[in-house]
C-alpha positions as CSV (number, residue, x, y, z in Angstrom):
1,M,135.2,30.9,101.9
2,A,138.6,32.5,102.6
3,I,137.0,34.8,105.2
4,L,135.6,31.9,107.1
5,K,139.1,30.4,107.4
6,E,140.4,33.8,108.7
7,F,137.5,34.0,111.2
8,K,138.2,30.5,112.4
9,Q,141.8,31.4,113.1
10,F,140.7,34.5,115.0
11,I,138.1,32.9,117.2
12,D,140.2,29.8,117.8
13,H,143.0,32.0,119.3
14,A,140.7,34.5,121.1
15,H,139.9,32.0,123.9
16,V,139.1,34.8,126.5
17,N,138.7,38.6,126.5
18,F,142.4,39.3,126.8
19,F,143.3,37.3,123.8
20,A,140.4,38.8,121.7
21,I,142.0,42.2,122.3
22,Q,145.5,40.7,121.5
23,E,144.3,39.2,118.2
24,A,142.6,42.5,117.2
25,E,145.8,44.4,118.1
26,K,147.9,42.1,115.9
27,M,145.6,42.8,112.9
28,L,145.8,46.6,113.6
29,I,149.6,46.6,113.7
30,D,149.8,44.5,110.5
31,A,147.6,47.1,108.8
32,G,149.9,50.0,109.9
33,Y,148.2,51.2,113.0
34,T,150.3,52.8,115.8
35,R,149.5,52.5,119.5
36,V,149.2,55.9,121.2
37,F,149.3,56.3,125.0
38,E,146.8,58.7,126.5
39,E,149.3,60.2,128.8
40,N,151.8,61.0,126.0
41,I,149.6,62.0,123.1
42,D,150.7,65.1,121.2
43,E,149.5,67.2,118.2
44,N,151.5,65.1,115.7
45,I,149.0,62.3,115.6
46,P,149.3,59.7,112.8
47,N,146.2,59.0,110.8
48,K,146.0,55.4,111.9
49,I,146.1,55.0,115.7
50,Y,144.7,52.9,118.5
51,F,144.5,53.1,122.3
52,K,144.4,50.1,124.7
53,R,143.2,50.1,128.3
54,M,144.4,47.3,130.7
55,D,144.6,44.7,127.9
56,L,140.8,44.5,128.0
57,S,139.5,47.4,125.9
58,L,140.6,49.0,122.7
59,I,139.7,52.0,120.6
60,A,141.1,52.4,117.1
61,L,140.7,55.5,114.9
62,N,141.3,56.2,111.2
63,L,141.6,60.0,110.9
64,G,140.2,61.0,107.5
65,E,142.4,63.5,105.7
66,D,139.5,65.8,104.9
67,A,137.6,65.2,108.2
68,K,138.4,68.7,109.4
69,E,136.3,70.2,106.5
70,N,133.3,68.3,107.9
71,N,134.0,69.2,111.6
72,Y,135.4,65.8,112.4
73,P,132.4,63.5,112.3
74,F,132.8,60.0,113.9
75,N,131.5,56.8,112.4
76,I,131.7,54.4,115.4
77,I,131.1,50.6,115.6
78,A,131.1,49.1,119.1
79,S,131.2,45.4,120.1
80,H,132.3,43.4,123.1
81,V,135.1,40.9,123.6
82,D,133.8,39.0,126.7
83,S,131.6,35.9,126.8
84,P,129.9,34.0,129.6
85,C,132.3,31.6,131.2
86,F,133.7,30.6,134.6
87,K,136.3,32.8,136.3
88,V,138.9,31.2,138.6
89,K,138.8,32.4,142.2
90,P,141.9,34.0,143.8
91,H,143.2,30.9,145.5
92,L,142.9,28.8,142.3
93,E,142.4,25.4,143.8
94,S,140.2,23.5,146.2
95,S,140.3,19.8,147.1
96,N,138.4,17.1,148.9
97,S,139.3,13.6,149.8
98,N,138.7,12.3,146.3
99,Y,139.6,14.9,143.7
100,H,141.8,17.9,142.9
101,K,139.5,20.8,141.9
102,I,139.7,24.3,140.6
103,D,137.7,26.9,142.4
104,V,135.5,28.9,140.0
105,E,132.5,31.2,139.9
106,P,130.2,32.1,136.9
107,Y,130.9,35.1,134.8
108,G,127.9,36.3,132.9
109,G,124.5,34.7,132.2
110,M,125.6,31.3,130.8
111,I,123.6,28.2,129.9
112,A,125.2,26.2,132.7
113,S,124.2,22.7,131.3
114,S,126.2,23.3,128.1
115,W,129.5,23.4,130.0
116,F,129.2,19.9,131.4
117,D,131.4,17.0,130.2
118,R,133.6,19.2,127.9
119,L,137.3,19.5,128.1
120,L,138.2,22.9,129.4
121,S,141.4,25.0,129.6
122,I,142.5,28.2,131.4
123,A,143.6,31.5,130.0
124,G,143.9,35.1,131.2
125,R,146.3,37.5,132.8
126,V,148.8,37.0,135.7
127,T,150.2,39.8,137.8
128,Y,153.6,39.4,139.5
129,K,156.6,41.2,141.0
130,K,159.5,41.9,138.6
131,D,162.4,43.6,140.3
132,S,160.9,46.7,141.9
133,Q,157.9,46.9,139.5
134,I,154.5,45.1,139.2
135,A,154.3,43.4,135.8
136,S,151.7,41.3,134.1
137,S,151.7,38.7,131.3
138,L,149.0,36.9,129.4
139,I,148.8,33.2,129.7
140,D,146.9,30.5,127.8
141,F,147.5,26.9,128.6
142,D,145.8,25.7,125.5
143,E,145.6,22.1,126.7
144,D,143.0,19.9,128.2
145,L,143.1,20.8,131.9
146,C,139.8,20.2,133.6
147,L,136.2,19.1,133.2
148,I,132.8,19.7,134.9
149,P,131.2,16.2,135.1
150,N,127.5,15.6,135.1
151,V,126.0,13.4,137.8
152,A,124.8,10.1,136.3
153,I,121.1,10.0,135.7
154,H,120.8,7.0,138.1
155,L,122.0,9.3,140.9
156,N,120.0,12.4,139.7
157,R,116.7,11.2,138.3
158,E,115.4,14.8,138.1
159,I,118.1,16.0,135.7
160,N,115.8,15.9,132.7
161,E,112.9,17.4,134.6
162,G,114.0,21.0,135.1
163,Y,117.0,20.6,137.3
164,K,118.3,23.7,138.9
165,Y,122.1,23.9,139.0
166,N,124.0,25.2,142.1
167,F,127.1,27.1,141.0
168,A,128.8,26.5,144.3
169,T,128.6,22.7,144.0
170,D,127.4,21.4,140.6
171,T,129.8,23.4,138.4
172,Q,133.2,23.1,140.1
173,P,135.7,21.5,137.6
174,F,138.1,18.8,138.6
175,T,141.6,18.3,137.1
176,F,144.1,15.5,136.9
177,E,146.6,14.8,139.6
178,M,149.3,17.3,138.7
179,K,152.8,16.8,140.0
180,E,152.9,20.5,140.6
181,S,150.2,22.9,141.8
182,L,148.3,25.1,139.4
183,L,150.2,28.0,140.9
184,S,153.6,26.4,140.1
185,K,152.3,25.4,136.7
186,I,151.6,29.1,136.0
187,A,155.0,30.1,137.3
188,N,156.8,27.6,135.1
189,K,154.9,28.6,132.0
190,L,155.7,32.3,132.5
191,N,159.3,31.5,133.7
192,I,158.8,33.4,137.0
193,K,159.1,32.4,140.6
194,E,156.0,31.1,142.3
195,E,156.4,33.4,145.3
196,D,156.5,36.5,142.9
197,I,152.9,35.8,141.7
198,L,150.6,38.5,143.2
199,S,147.2,37.8,141.6
200,H,145.5,36.9,138.4
201,D,142.4,37.2,136.1
202,L,142.0,33.7,134.8
203,Y,139.0,32.1,133.0
204,L,137.9,28.6,131.9
205,Y,137.2,28.2,128.2
206,N,135.7,25.6,126.1
207,R,138.4,23.7,124.0
208,D,136.0,23.1,121.1
209,Q,137.0,24.8,117.9
210,L,134.9,26.4,115.2
211,K,133.3,23.8,113.0
212,E,131.7,24.3,109.6
213,W,128.7,22.2,108.6
214,G,126.7,22.9,105.5
215,E,125.6,26.5,105.6
216,F,126.2,26.8,109.3
217,I,129.1,27.3,111.8
218,T,129.2,26.1,115.4
219,S,131.7,27.6,117.8
220,P,132.3,28.9,121.3
221,R,132.0,32.7,121.7
222,L,130.2,33.7,118.5
223,D,128.5,36.2,120.8
224,D,130.1,38.6,120.4
225,L,133.4,37.7,118.5
226,E,131.5,37.5,115.2
227,C,130.8,41.3,115.5
228,V,134.3,42.0,116.8
229,F,135.9,40.2,113.8
230,T,133.5,41.5,111.1
231,S,133.6,45.1,112.3
232,L,137.4,44.9,112.6
233,K,137.8,43.6,109.0
234,A,135.6,46.4,107.7
235,F,137.4,49.0,109.7
236,L,140.8,47.9,108.2
237,E,139.5,47.8,104.6
238,I,137.9,51.3,104.5
239,N,139.8,54.6,104.3
240,N,137.2,57.3,104.4
241,K,138.7,60.7,104.0
242,K,135.6,62.6,105.1
243,V,135.2,61.2,108.6
244,I,137.0,59.7,111.6
245,N,136.2,56.0,111.6
246,V,136.3,54.4,115.0
247,L,136.4,50.8,116.2
248,Y,135.5,50.3,119.9
249,L,136.1,46.9,121.5
250,A,134.7,46.9,125.1
251,N,134.8,44.4,127.9
252,N,132.4,43.3,130.6
253,E,129.2,43.6,128.6
254,E,128.1,40.2,129.9
255,V,128.1,41.5,133.5
256,G,126.5,44.9,132.9
257,S,129.4,47.0,131.4
258,S,130.0,48.9,134.7
259,S,133.8,48.7,134.8
260,S,136.9,50.7,133.8
261,T,137.0,48.7,130.5
262,G,133.3,48.4,129.9
263,A,130.9,50.5,127.9
264,D,129.7,52.2,131.1
265,S,133.1,53.7,131.7
266,D,134.4,57.0,130.5
267,Y,136.7,55.4,127.9
268,L,135.1,56.3,124.6
269,E,134.1,59.7,125.9
270,S,137.6,60.5,127.2
271,I,139.3,59.4,124.0
272,L,137.0,61.5,121.8
273,T,137.5,64.4,124.2
274,L,141.2,64.0,124.2
275,L,141.3,63.9,120.4
276,S,139.1,67.0,120.1
277,K,141.5,68.9,122.3
278,K,144.6,67.8,120.4
279,L,143.0,68.5,117.0
280,D,141.2,71.7,118.3
281,F,137.6,71.0,117.3
282,S,134.2,71.1,119.1
283,L,133.3,67.6,120.3
284,E,129.6,68.7,120.7
285,A,129.4,69.9,117.0
286,S,131.2,66.7,115.9
287,L,128.8,64.4,117.7
288,A,125.8,66.1,116.1
289,N,127.1,64.7,112.8
290,S,128.3,61.4,114.2
291,F,126.7,57.9,114.2
292,L,127.1,54.8,116.4
293,V,126.5,51.2,115.4
294,S,126.2,49.0,118.4
295,A,127.1,45.5,117.1
296,D,126.0,42.5,119.2
297,N,124.5,39.2,118.0
298,A,120.7,38.6,117.6
299,H,118.4,35.7,118.2
300,A,117.5,33.6,115.1
301,V,114.1,31.9,115.1
302,H,114.5,28.6,116.8
303,P,113.9,25.4,114.8
304,N,111.9,23.8,117.6
305,H,110.5,26.8,119.4
306,G,109.4,29.3,116.8
307,E,106.7,30.4,119.2
308,L,109.4,32.2,121.2
309,S,110.0,34.7,118.4
310,D,107.9,37.6,117.4
311,P,105.3,36.4,114.8
312,V,106.5,39.0,112.3
313,D,110.1,40.0,113.1
314,A,111.8,36.6,113.4
315,P,115.2,36.8,111.7
316,K,116.9,33.7,110.2
317,M,120.5,32.7,109.8
318,N,122.1,33.5,106.4
319,Q,119.5,36.1,105.6
320,G,121.5,39.2,106.4
321,I,122.4,41.5,109.2
322,V,119.7,42.1,111.8
323,I,118.5,45.6,113.0
324,K,117.2,45.3,116.5
325,Y,114.5,47.3,118.1
326,S,113.1,47.5,121.7
327,A,110.4,49.8,123.1
328,S,112.2,49.8,126.5
329,N,115.4,51.3,124.8
330,R,117.4,48.2,125.5
331,Y,118.4,48.6,121.8
332,T,119.2,52.1,120.5
333,S,117.5,51.7,117.0
334,D,114.7,54.2,116.5
335,G,112.8,55.3,113.4
336,L,115.4,57.9,112.4
337,S,118.6,56.0,113.0
338,S,117.4,52.8,111.5
339,S,116.1,54.6,108.4
340,I,119.6,56.1,107.9
341,F,121.3,52.7,108.3
342,M,118.8,50.8,106.1
343,E,119.2,53.5,103.4
344,L,122.9,53.1,103.2
345,L,122.6,49.3,103.1
346,K,120.0,49.6,100.3
347,R,122.3,51.8,98.3
348,S,125.0,49.0,98.4
349,G,122.5,46.2,97.7
350,I,123.0,44.6,101.1
351,S,120.2,42.5,102.6
352,Y,119.0,43.1,106.2
353,Q,116.4,41.8,108.7
354,I,114.4,43.2,111.6
355,Y,114.3,41.8,115.2
356,T,112.0,42.6,118.0
357,N,111.3,40.5,121.1
358,R,108.0,38.7,121.4
359,S,106.0,41.3,123.3
360,D,105.6,39.2,126.5
361,I,109.3,38.2,126.6
362,R,112.0,40.5,128.1
363,G,115.1,40.5,125.9
364,G,118.7,41.2,126.7
365,S,120.5,44.5,126.4
366,T,123.8,45.5,124.9
367,L,126.4,48.3,124.5
368,G,124.5,51.0,122.7
369,N,122.1,52.3,125.2
370,I,124.9,52.4,127.9
371,L,127.3,54.3,125.6
372,L,124.6,56.9,124.7
373,S,124.4,57.8,128.4
374,H,128.0,59.1,128.0
375,V,128.0,60.4,124.4
376,S,124.9,61.7,122.7
377,L,124.6,60.8,119.0
378,L,122.4,58.8,116.6
379,S,122.7,55.1,117.1
380,V,121.4,51.8,115.7
381,D,121.7,48.3,117.2
382,V,122.6,45.4,114.9
383,G,123.8,41.8,115.1
384,L,124.1,38.5,113.3
385,A,121.3,35.9,113.8
386,Q,122.4,32.9,115.9
387,L,121.1,30.0,117.9
388,A,121.8,29.1,121.6
389,M,123.2,32.5,122.7
390,H,125.3,32.1,125.8
391,S,125.8,28.4,125.4
392,A,129.3,26.9,125.5
393,N,128.8,26.3,121.8
394,E,126.6,28.6,119.6
395,T,125.5,28.3,115.9
396,A,125.3,30.9,113.2
397,G,125.1,31.2,109.4
398,K,128.2,31.2,107.2
399,K,126.9,33.8,104.7
400,D,126.2,36.3,107.5
401,I,129.9,36.8,108.1
402,E,130.4,38.3,104.6
403,N,127.1,40.1,104.9
404,A,128.2,41.8,108.1
405,I,131.6,42.8,106.7
406,E,129.9,44.4,103.7
407,S,127.3,46.1,105.9
408,F,130.0,47.6,108.2
409,K,132.1,48.6,105.2
410,A,129.1,50.5,103.7
411,F,128.8,52.3,107.0
412,Y,132.5,53.1,107.4
413,Q,132.5,54.4,103.8
414,S,129.5,56.8,104.4
415,H,129.4,60.3,105.6
416,I,126.1,61.1,107.4
417,K,125.6,64.8,107.6
418,K,122.9,66.7,109.5
419,D,121.2,69.6,107.6
420,K,119.1,71.3,110.3
421,D,116.5,68.6,111.1
422,N,117.3,66.4,108.1
423,Y,120.1,64.1,107.3
424,V,122.1,63.5,104.1
425,I,124.1,60.3,103.4
426,E,127.1,60.7,101.2
C-alpha cells in the first residue's frame, strides 16, 4: 500500500502537535496552497489558502469557483493534532543524589503504564530573544533522551494488582549524564545563546515508529493523526467548484479544547466570518447549507473484552469508517445528519459502521459538539476503529486508511443543499 508508506512518513515526523501542523503545512504548500495572514487579508484571495495560529492550529480552504452561485456553502472536516503525553515543566530538569531527571507533568488522559520502559525524546517550541524581538523555533531532538523506569516487581508486589500511579513520583523520566544541561543542549541545537532562551512548550514522545503487521498497524498517536492525515489527503485531492471545502486541524482536544488554538476558541468562527466579509456573503445563510464532519478515532471491539462494547454497535478494524452516536450529545451525529452522510457513502459504494457506547459506560467526547456551540450547522461524528486509545502505542486496521480517504473524498466532492425542511445531495 503506497498510502500506508506515506502515512508512516507523516506520523513518524509528527512527533508532537507542532510537527503535525508543520507536516500538514508542507503538504498544503506542495499542493499549491498559499498562507494568508488574518491581519493582512484582502479581496484578492487565491482559491487555495490556509491560515495558521501559533503553530498549533490550521484552517485550509479551497474556494470553489462556482460557490457564489450556491451562497458559499462550507464542507468542513475537523480533527485534532494533539495526543496524550508528558509536558516538560518550565525549569526543565530536577535531580536527586542518584539521577539526572527531567521534570514533567501529564498532558491529557493517557494510559500511564504504557509509557514505562520506552525510550523517549523531546520536541516542541522554544521562545527566545532575537535582537529586539521575541522569536520562536520548533525543535525535535529525535534521539533517545530519557526513560521512565518501572519499579521491579520484587520491590512493588502490587504492580499487577491494580497499582495506582502517582504522576509526581512514578512517571518522572531520568536521562543520562549529559556534559551539558538540557537548557544548553537546546541552545546549541538552535544555535542561540542559553541566556536568550525565555520559555518553551516541550513534550516527551514515544520513539517507537509505525509498524505494519498482517492487516494491522501499531503506532504512537493514531488518535488522532489517522484522521488528520486521511482528511488532509482527501482535501488535497478534491476540487469541488460548488462549495468551499474546509480542513480544520485543532489543538488541545485531549485537555478539553478550551484554548486559543482549540475547538472551543473563536478560530473557525472568526475565519469563516472574515471570509464572508471579504467575499460579501451572508454567513448565516451559508451555514444553513453547510456540513461539518468531526473526525476523531473510535473504539474497536476488544479481542479480550468484547463485553465492554455495545452488544449491537461494536465496530471492527478494517470494516470501514465508523459513525458515532451519543444520547448525551458528546458526538454530534443525529438521525438527519447521519442519514445524509450515510447516503453519500452509499452512493460511492463505501462501507461504514455504527458506534455507540455500552449504555452503562460513559464515553469520551471530541471536537464536534464544542464547535457547534460556536457555529450552528449540521454535523456528524466519525472515526477509524482502533484498540488501546490513549496508549503510548495504539493499533488500527490498514484497510481503514484507504476507506477513510475515500469517505472524506466523497464528502468533499458533495454539495448538500437545503430545500426548506429537506436536503438534496449533489
